[in-house]
N, C-alpha and C positions, 0 to 999 in steps of 0.2 A: 412548485416542487414537482420534479419529474419522477414518475414511477420507475423504479429500478428495473422492473420487468420489461419495460419498453426498450431498455438499452441492451438487453441480452439478445444475441443472435440465436437462431434456432439450433445451430450446431456450432460448437467451439472446441478448441483444444485446451481451453482453460477449465479448471475444476473449481466449482463454486464451493467456498467454505462459508457455512452459514454464520450469521452474527453470533449465534449461541456457541458454536464450536470455536470461534475465534477468541473467545474469552475476554473480549474488550468491552469497554464501557460505551463506545460509540455505536451508532446505528449504521456504520459503514458496511458495505459489501466487500468481501474479500474473494479474490480469485487466485488460484495457484497455477503456474504454468505446468504444462504436461510433464516436463522433466523435474519439477519441484524445485527449480533454482530461483524462480522469481515470484514475487507476490504483487498483485495489483490490488490496491485499496482505494475505494471511492473516498472522497473527502469533501467537507463543507468548504465554502469560501473562507470561513474563519480559520480553519485548519490550513488551508492553502496559504493564507496570508502569514500565519505564524511560521510556516516552513520557509517562506520567502524571506521573512525577517531574520531568521537564524542562519540562513544559508551562508553568509560570509564566515561566521564563526564555525559553523559545521564543516565547511570546506577546509578551513585551516586545520581544525582538529583531525579530520579524516586524513589529510595528507601527512600530518606529523605523526599520527598513530595508526597508520594503515594496517599493520600486522596485529596490533594489540587492542584496538578499540572494540568495545562491545555494542556500540551504537549501530542501528540499522544502516545499511549502505543504500542510500537513495540514488537511483539511476535516472529518474525523470519525474517531472510534474507536468501534467497535461490538462488541458481543458478542451472539451469537444462541445460543439453546439448541436443541439437536437432541435430542429425547427428554428423558428425565429427568436423565440424568447428563452428557451430552456438551455441550460449549460450543465455539463457534468464534469467534475474535476476528479482526477485520479492520480495516484502516486505509484510509481513502479520502484520496487526495492528488492533486496535480497530476501529470500524466505528463510528467516532465522531458525526455523524449526526443522529445516532440511539438514539433518545430521545423521551420522551413523551411530551416534552415542544416545543412550537412553536419557530422556529428559525427566527428571524427578519432580521439579517444581517450576511453574511458570508464573511470572509476575507481569502485571499490566501497569 
């Protein structure tokens, strides 16, 4: 297991969202882009495999319901190698809380 701190550069334009503030059940790290449009989420190999498994159905749904779907918009799934043995997986998606409207309730 790779320490997440080893993956962070000393300076970045990404804002770290702590796992507590993200209100999720996973132990993932969350990063928000400087303009708050994109979210980068670390994921486990199991989460990566689930996303790859649902990708054909997700893509079909997203293209058919582009304007009305409430599902996250996934832009990429990446794996980087850190050293010879360690890998880090992460997902880039829209930041669904980036809105001008007040959010009253959030569900995970």
